[in-house]
Kinemage of the C-alpha trace (Angstrom):
@kinemage 1
@onewidth
@group {chain A} dominant
@subgroup {mainchain}
@vectorlist {calphas} color= white
{ca unk a 1} P 1.262 22.396 5.973
{ca unk a 2} L 2.228 20.632 9.224
{ca unk a 3} L 5.920 21.615 9.260
{ca unk a 4} L 6.856 17.917 9.177
{ca unk a 5} L 8.800 17.923 5.901
{ca unk a 6} L 12.029 16.697 7.514
{ca unk a 7} L 10.236 13.808 9.238
{ca unk a 8} L 8.442 12.916 6.012
{ca unk a 9} L 11.687 12.956 4.042
{ca unk a 10} L 13.386 10.741 6.641
{ca unk a 11} L 10.471 8.299 6.559
{ca unk a 12} L 10.532 8.136 2.751
{ca unk a 13} L 14.312 7.641 2.749
{ca unk a 14} L 13.988 4.699 5.141
{ca unk a 15} L 11.546 2.963 2.772
{ca unk a 16} L 13.761 3.744 -0.240
{ca unk a 17} L 16.798 2.277 1.564
{ca unk a 18} L 14.982 -1.029 2.083
{ca unk a 19} L 14.364 -1.316 -1.648
{ca unk a 20} L 17.816 -0.006 -2.590
{ca unk a 21} L 19.454 -2.859 -0.646
{ca unk a 22} L 17.778 -5.330 -3.022
{ca unk a 23} L 18.848 -3.533 -6.210
{ca unk a 24} L 21.718 -5.876 -7.104
{ca unk a 25} L 20.162 -9.033 -5.646
{ca unk a 26} L 19.990 -11.925 -8.131
{ca unk a 27} L 16.421 -13.158 -8.477
{ca unk a 28} L 15.815 -16.499 -6.733
{ca unk a 29} L 13.476 -17.589 -9.576
{ca unk a 30} L 11.148 -18.981 -6.885
{ca unk a 31} L 7.483 -18.588 -7.758
{ca unk a 32} L 4.911 -16.886 -5.546
{ca unk a 33} L 1.126 -17.030 -5.792
{ca unk a 34} L -0.502 -14.073 -3.984
{ca unk a 35} L -4.261 -14.698 -3.660
{ca unk a 36} L -7.385 -15.075 -1.575
{ca unk a 37} L -10.560 -17.129 -1.911
{ca unk a 38} L -13.692 -15.021 -2.377
{ca unk a 39} L -17.093 -15.730 -0.820
{ca unk a 40} L -18.072 -17.750 -3.903
{ca unk a 41} L -15.060 -20.020 -3.422
{ca unk a 42} L -13.147 -18.673 -6.410
{ca unk a 43} L -9.456 -17.812 -6.143
{ca unk a 44} L -8.663 -14.138 -6.698
{ca unk a 45} L -5.117 -13.322 -7.843
{ca unk a 46} L -3.328 -10.087 -8.574
{ca unk a 47} L -3.188 -8.825 -12.126
{ca unk a 48} L 0.361 -9.446 -13.424
{ca unk a 49} L 0.620 -5.712 -14.197
{ca unk a 50} L -0.290 -4.819 -10.591
{ca unk a 51} L 2.096 -3.301 -8.052
{ca unk a 52} L 2.009 -6.430 -5.825
{ca unk a 53} L 3.308 -8.454 -8.773
{ca unk a 54} L 6.106 -5.923 -9.229
{ca unk a 55} L 6.921 -6.094 -5.526
{ca unk a 56} L 7.335 -9.880 -5.775
{ca unk a 57} L 9.891 -9.321 -8.545
{ca unk a 58} L 11.800 -6.660 -6.593
{ca unk a 59} L 11.867 -9.000 -3.571
{ca unk a 60} L 13.575 -11.683 -5.661
{ca unk a 61} L 10.713 -13.895 -6.778
{ca unk a 62} L 8.504 -14.513 -9.772
{ca unk a 63} L 4.741 -14.057 -9.815
{ca unk a 64} L 3.245 -17.495 -10.534
{ca unk a 65} L 0.525 -15.712 -12.525
{ca unk a 66} L 2.873 -13.585 -14.658
{ca unk a 67} L 1.344 -15.057 -17.825
{ca unk a 68} L -2.266 -14.465 -16.814
{ca unk a 69} L -4.079 -12.700 -19.633
{ca unk a 70} L -6.256 -9.945 -18.225
{ca unk a 71} L -6.774 -6.570 -19.828
{ca unk a 72} L -9.602 -5.467 -17.549
{ca unk a 73} L -7.398 -2.954 -15.754
{ca unk a 74} L -8.525 -4.375 -12.411
{ca unk a 75} L -5.904 -5.043 -9.750
{ca unk a 76} L -7.439 -8.397 -8.804
{ca unk a 77} L -8.767 -11.123 -11.063
{ca unk a 78} L -11.143 -13.948 -10.063
{ca unk a 79} L -10.274 -17.220 -11.783
{ca unk a 80} L -11.522 -20.792 -11.587
{ca unk a 81} L -10.049 -23.175 -9.046
{ca unk a 82} L -8.949 -25.344 -11.973
{ca unk a 83} L -6.968 -22.453 -13.484
{ca unk a 84} L -5.542 -21.592 -10.081
{ca unk a 85} L -4.501 -25.190 -9.466
{ca unk a 86} L -2.954 -25.568 -12.937
{ca unk a 87} L -0.836 -22.460 -12.391
{ca unk a 88} L -0.077 -22.439 -8.662
{ca unk a 89} L 0.079 -26.119 -7.665
{ca unk a 90} L 3.832 -26.124 -8.288
{ca unk a 91} L 4.481 -22.618 -6.942
{ca unk a 92} L 7.264 -22.443 -4.377
{ca unk a 93} L 5.285 -20.100 -2.079
{ca unk a 94} L 1.661 -19.224 -1.444
{ca unk a 95} L 0.730 -15.918 0.173
{ca unk a 96} L -2.875 -15.706 1.303
{ca unk a 97} L -4.140 -12.134 1.183
{ca unk a 98} L -6.041 -11.909 4.456
{ca unk a 99} L -6.696 -8.220 3.942
{ca unk a 100} L -9.750 -8.779 1.773
{ca unk a 101} L -11.402 -11.966 2.955
{ca unk a 102} L -10.184 -12.132 6.535
{ca unk a 103} L -7.198 -13.995 7.791
{ca unk a 104} L -6.587 -17.660 7.214
{ca unk a 105} L -4.137 -18.481 9.988
{ca unk a 106} L -3.408 -22.136 9.403
{ca unk a 107} L -2.949 -24.636 6.629
{ca unk a 108} L -5.987 -26.551 7.906
{ca unk a 109} L -8.102 -23.369 7.522
{ca unk a 110} L -6.768 -22.985 3.981
{ca unk a 111} L -7.555 -26.612 3.164
{ca unk a 112} L -11.073 -26.084 4.565
{ca unk a 113} L -11.599 -23.504 1.807
{ca unk a 114} L -10.676 -26.145 -0.793
{ca unk a 115} L -9.273 -29.620 -0.260
{ca unk a 116} L -7.072 -29.268 -3.367
{ca unk a 117} L -4.668 -27.103 -1.355
{ca unk a 118} L -3.295 -30.253 0.289
{ca unk a 119} L -1.836 -31.186 -3.109
{ca unk a 120} L 0.062 -27.893 -3.594
{ca unk a 121} L 3.869 -28.015 -3.475
{ca unk a 122} L 4.039 -24.971 -1.174
{ca unk a 123} L 1.621 -26.601 1.281
{ca unk a 124} L 3.598 -29.852 1.299
{ca unk a 125} L 6.851 -27.889 1.766
{ca unk a 126} L 5.412 -25.654 4.496
{ca unk a 127} L 5.867 -22.480 2.436
{ca unk a 128} L 2.469 -20.901 3.003
{ca unk a 129} L 2.226 -17.371 4.379
{ca unk a 130} L -0.547 -14.847 4.989
{ca unk a 131} L -0.970 -11.102 5.272
{ca unk a 132} L -2.840 -9.451 8.092
{ca unk a 133} L -5.856 -7.213 7.724
{ca unk a 134} L -3.830 -4.005 7.929
{ca unk a 135} L -1.778 -4.429 4.749
{ca unk a 136} L -3.653 -1.868 2.654
{ca unk a 137} L -3.892 0.612 5.508
{ca unk a 138} L -0.083 0.767 5.577
{ca unk a 139} L 0.665 1.883 2.038
{ca unk a 140} L 3.349 4.190 3.377
{ca unk a 141} L 5.512 1.205 4.304
{ca unk a 142} L 5.514 -0.796 1.075
{ca unk a 143} L 9.257 -1.273 1.457
{ca unk a 144} L 8.493 -3.423 4.490
{ca unk a 145} L 6.305 -5.790 2.433
{ca unk a 146} L 9.057 -6.122 -0.161
{ca unk a 147} L 11.532 -6.854 2.639
{ca unk a 148} L 9.151 -9.465 4.082
{ca unk a 149} L 8.832 -11.179 0.715
{ca unk a 150} L 12.597 -11.116 0.304
{ca unk a 151} L 13.092 -12.668 3.748
{ca unk a 152} L 10.508 -15.317 2.877
{ca unk a 153} L 12.215 -16.144 -0.440
{ca unk a 154} L 15.667 -16.366 1.129
{ca unk a 155} L 14.723 -18.198 4.338
{ca unk a 156} L 15.475 -15.047 6.321
{ca unk a 157} L 14.491 -14.264 9.892
{ca unk a 158} L 10.681 -14.270 10.031
{ca unk a 159} L 10.759 -12.331 13.298
{ca unk a 160} L 11.945 -9.339 11.248
{ca unk a 161} L 8.777 -9.348 9.117
{ca unk a 162} L 6.088 -6.702 9.363
{ca unk a 163} L 3.247 -7.981 7.165
{ca unk a 164} L 3.796 -11.684 6.488
{ca unk a 165} L 3.270 -14.554 8.904
{ca unk a 166} L 3.889 -18.212 8.226
{ca unk a 167} L 0.971 -20.605 8.338
{ca unk a 168} L 1.410 -23.695 10.466
């Protein structure tokens, strides 16, 4: 329609190459909790059957909520803070999904949402990251998010990340 087929193919190939480079990577077995806190104060996590959960696996990690039982078909699941704490307190990494609720830029802002976060392993270890508001507007570059997660999991160069930023 726009005579841009070659450009589109090249763009797609670039994203496929990012993922292809991770094909033979041995999983780190590090756990990742991808979430946000809704306006009611409840943690909202991704359904374990969701594409974000799959992206964590491709990047070399394990979704901390892989065993969550939810057959609603929804991509996100609100859970109690107690359930979140029981599952994610020992997670190696936390990724706050700032796309939905607005960005949480610092650990102190995260702890302001719930004081329990100060007890989380990832918070104590300084392994807390967040996504910006444009994540879901950039669905054409999902390979970049997988690369970011991989860099996070392998202590790679954060300056090479597109979607993830480390909380201080």
